[in-house]
Structures are given as structure tokens and as C-alpha cells.
N, C-alpha and C positions, 0 to 999 in steps of 0.2 A: 454181868459181863460188860454192859455198856458203860457202867460207872468205872470199872477197872480200866477199860480202854481209854476213857476220857482222862482218868488219872495218869495213865502212862503217857498219853499225848502231852498233858500238861507238864509232866516232869521233863520230857524230851525238849519241849519249848523252853523251859526254864534253863536247861543245860545249854541249849543253843544260844539263847540270849546272853547267858552268863559268859559263854566262850567268846561271843562277839564283843562284849564289854571288856574282856580280858585283853582283846586285841586292839582296843581303843587307844587313841593317841594319849601321850602323857600330858598332864596339865602343866601350866607354866610353873606353878609352885613345885611340882614334882621335879621338873627340869632344874630349877634353881637349887632345890635341896640336894640334888644329885651333884651339881657342879660346885656349889659353894658351901653346902652344909646348912641344915635347918638353923635359923636364928642368926645367920651371918649376913643377912641382907634385910632391907626394910623398905616397904613401899612408900613412895612419895604420894600423899593423898591430899595435900593442901592446895593443889593447883592441877589443872589439866593443860597448862600453857608451858610446856617444856621447851626451854631454849637454854643455850649454854654460852658461857663467856668465851671471848676469843683466846686463842693459844694453841699449843701443840697437842695433838690428840692421836691416840691409836684406837681404832675400832676393829673388833674381831667378830666375825659371823659365828655365832654359837650353834643355832638351831634354825632349820628351815622346814616347817611342816605346813606348807602352803596349800591353798585350795588347788585342786588339780589343774585348773585352766590358767592359774596365775603364775607368772614368772617372778614378779616382785623385784625388779631392779631397785637397788637401795643406795642411798647416798646422803649427803648433807646439803642444806640450803642456807643462804644468807638471810637472816631474819628481816633485814631491811628490804629485801627483794626476794620473796619466796619463789618467784619464777626462775631465779638464778640458782639452778640445782647443779650439784657436782656429784657425778656418779662414782661410787666406790666399788660396788659389786653388781655387775650387769646381770649375773645369774647367781644369786646367793646360794642356791642349792648346791652348786659346784664349788662353793667357797667356804665350807664349814671348816673352822679352825684357822682360816686365813686372816691375817691382820693387815690393815692398811693404815698408813700415817697420813695426816692432813693437818693443815695449819690455817684455819680461817682468820681473816683479819678483823672480823667483827662478830657480833652475836650470831649464833647459828642454831639450827635444829636439824633433826634427821627426818628422812622420808622414805616411803616405799611407793612403787607404782604397780598396783595389782593388775591393771589393764591399761591399754592404750588410752590416753586422755584422762586417766584417773590417777590422782596423787593423794596419798594420805600423809599428813605431816604430824610431827611430834607436838605441835601446837594446835589444840582442839579448835580454836577460833578460825584456823585456816581450813578446817574440815566442816565448816558450817556449824560449829559448836559440838560436833560429834567426837567423842574420845576414841582415838584409834591406837593409843599407846598406853601401856602401864610401865611406870618407871620405878626402879628400885635402886637405892644406894647400897653399895657394898661396904662391909666393915673393913675390907682391905683397901678401900679407895676406889673411886670410879662409880659407874652406873651400869645397869642392865636395862635395856629397852625391849619390851615385848610388843610387837605390832600385830594388829588385827587387820586382815586383808579382806574379810567378808562380813558375815553377820552372826557367826556362832560365838563370838565374844570369848574365845579361848586365849587370845593375845600371845600365841606362840607360833604364829605363822612365819615370822622372821624375828629372831631374838639376837640382839647385838650387845656386846660388852663395850663400853666406852670408858677408856682410861685417860687421865689427865683432865677430866671434866670438872667444871664448876657450874652448877645449875644457876640460872639467872632467875631468882625469885623476885616478883614485882616488889618495888619499894613501898613502904607504908603509905606515903602520900598518894601513890597511884591507886591503892586500894581504898584508903580512908575517904578521899574526896567523893567518889560516887556513893559510898555508903552514907556519908553525912548528908548528901543531897537528897537521897531517897528518904532518910529519916526525917529531914526537914519538911519534905512534901507531905509525908504521912501526918506529921504534926499539924501543918497548916490546914490540910483538908479535914483532919479530925476536928480541929477547932471550928472551922466553918460549918461543919455538920451539926455541931452542938449549938450553933447560932451565937457564938461569942465574937 
């Protein structure tokens, strides 16, 4: 009797947990598959320093699945002065499907403000090296940015579509010089260690 009761309780728990998972939020990939179709977007993985070239852009708020306490005002910032922020969506949750046009005169990035005094940028180095955005290119042109406003790493707390965008990838000398310097130091210290 005790084994049967324990078995029934286990089944009920599994059903409850399973039902809870069925009510769980969609993943970023599920959201993108639904909106654009599987295989019609590709994640940018060669950098976490996402900034864009100047020009005319349209940004659309696609999804807001924020942490309950966060409002996440969203906008763009001037890359040369990250404190120069330009608000596009004061309350993104009420802006789903809304598009806003803007025309930055220089390189720029996107940001969210999950709480007063806290800003998360599309450029990881401005977040103390912490990645707060996943970036995807669209086969139809443009980008999708999925922001993380907490610590669950779902990157679907604010999801934006950015059209007219051109990603600013660091030029080869910008990357090559530090790498060459590090390799040179490794070589020099390695030779000294050998006593040569």
C-alpha cells in the first residue's frame, strides 16, 4: 500500500512539474523560429562587441518577457559616448510591434535599463565584459538583438529587430596587434625560461 501511494504521489509530481514546464516561457530560438522560420537567421558569435555603422535605421520591439520588477527602457547610445543615450521605448512591454526610426550620426549600439542606475549595452566591454546580448543576422537583411536583463541567460527579456543595420566588426589590425604582442611575450618568456 505504501509503495502504491508513493508511486501515485510520484506520478502526480511528474505531471505537475511537466505542466509547469509546459507553461514555461519560450526560448529565444523558439521565438526566432516562429517569427522568421528555422534556418533564416544566424547568430553572430565572433565578437561580443556589437556596435553598428551610422545611418538610417528602424527598430521594432518584438518580444518583452522581462523579469517582473524590471521595466527595461530601451534605446540606442553613441559609441563614442555611451552615457549619451537616446530612449526609443520607455516601456517596451507596451510597445510590442511598434517601430521607431532613428538616424545616428556615428557608430552606435543598443541598450536596456533593467533598473534605475543599471544599463546593459550591446557592447560587452561596457558591461564589465559580461555579455548581455545575443545578436542574429537575418537572411532578409537586418539584425535581431536578444537582451538579458537578469541572470537566467535566456536573452529574450527584450527582443528587438534592427533594419538598415550594418555591424561594425573590428578591423584586422585592431585584433592582430594585441594578439601579436601576446604571442611575442610568450615567445620571449619561453626563451628566457629555457635559458637561451
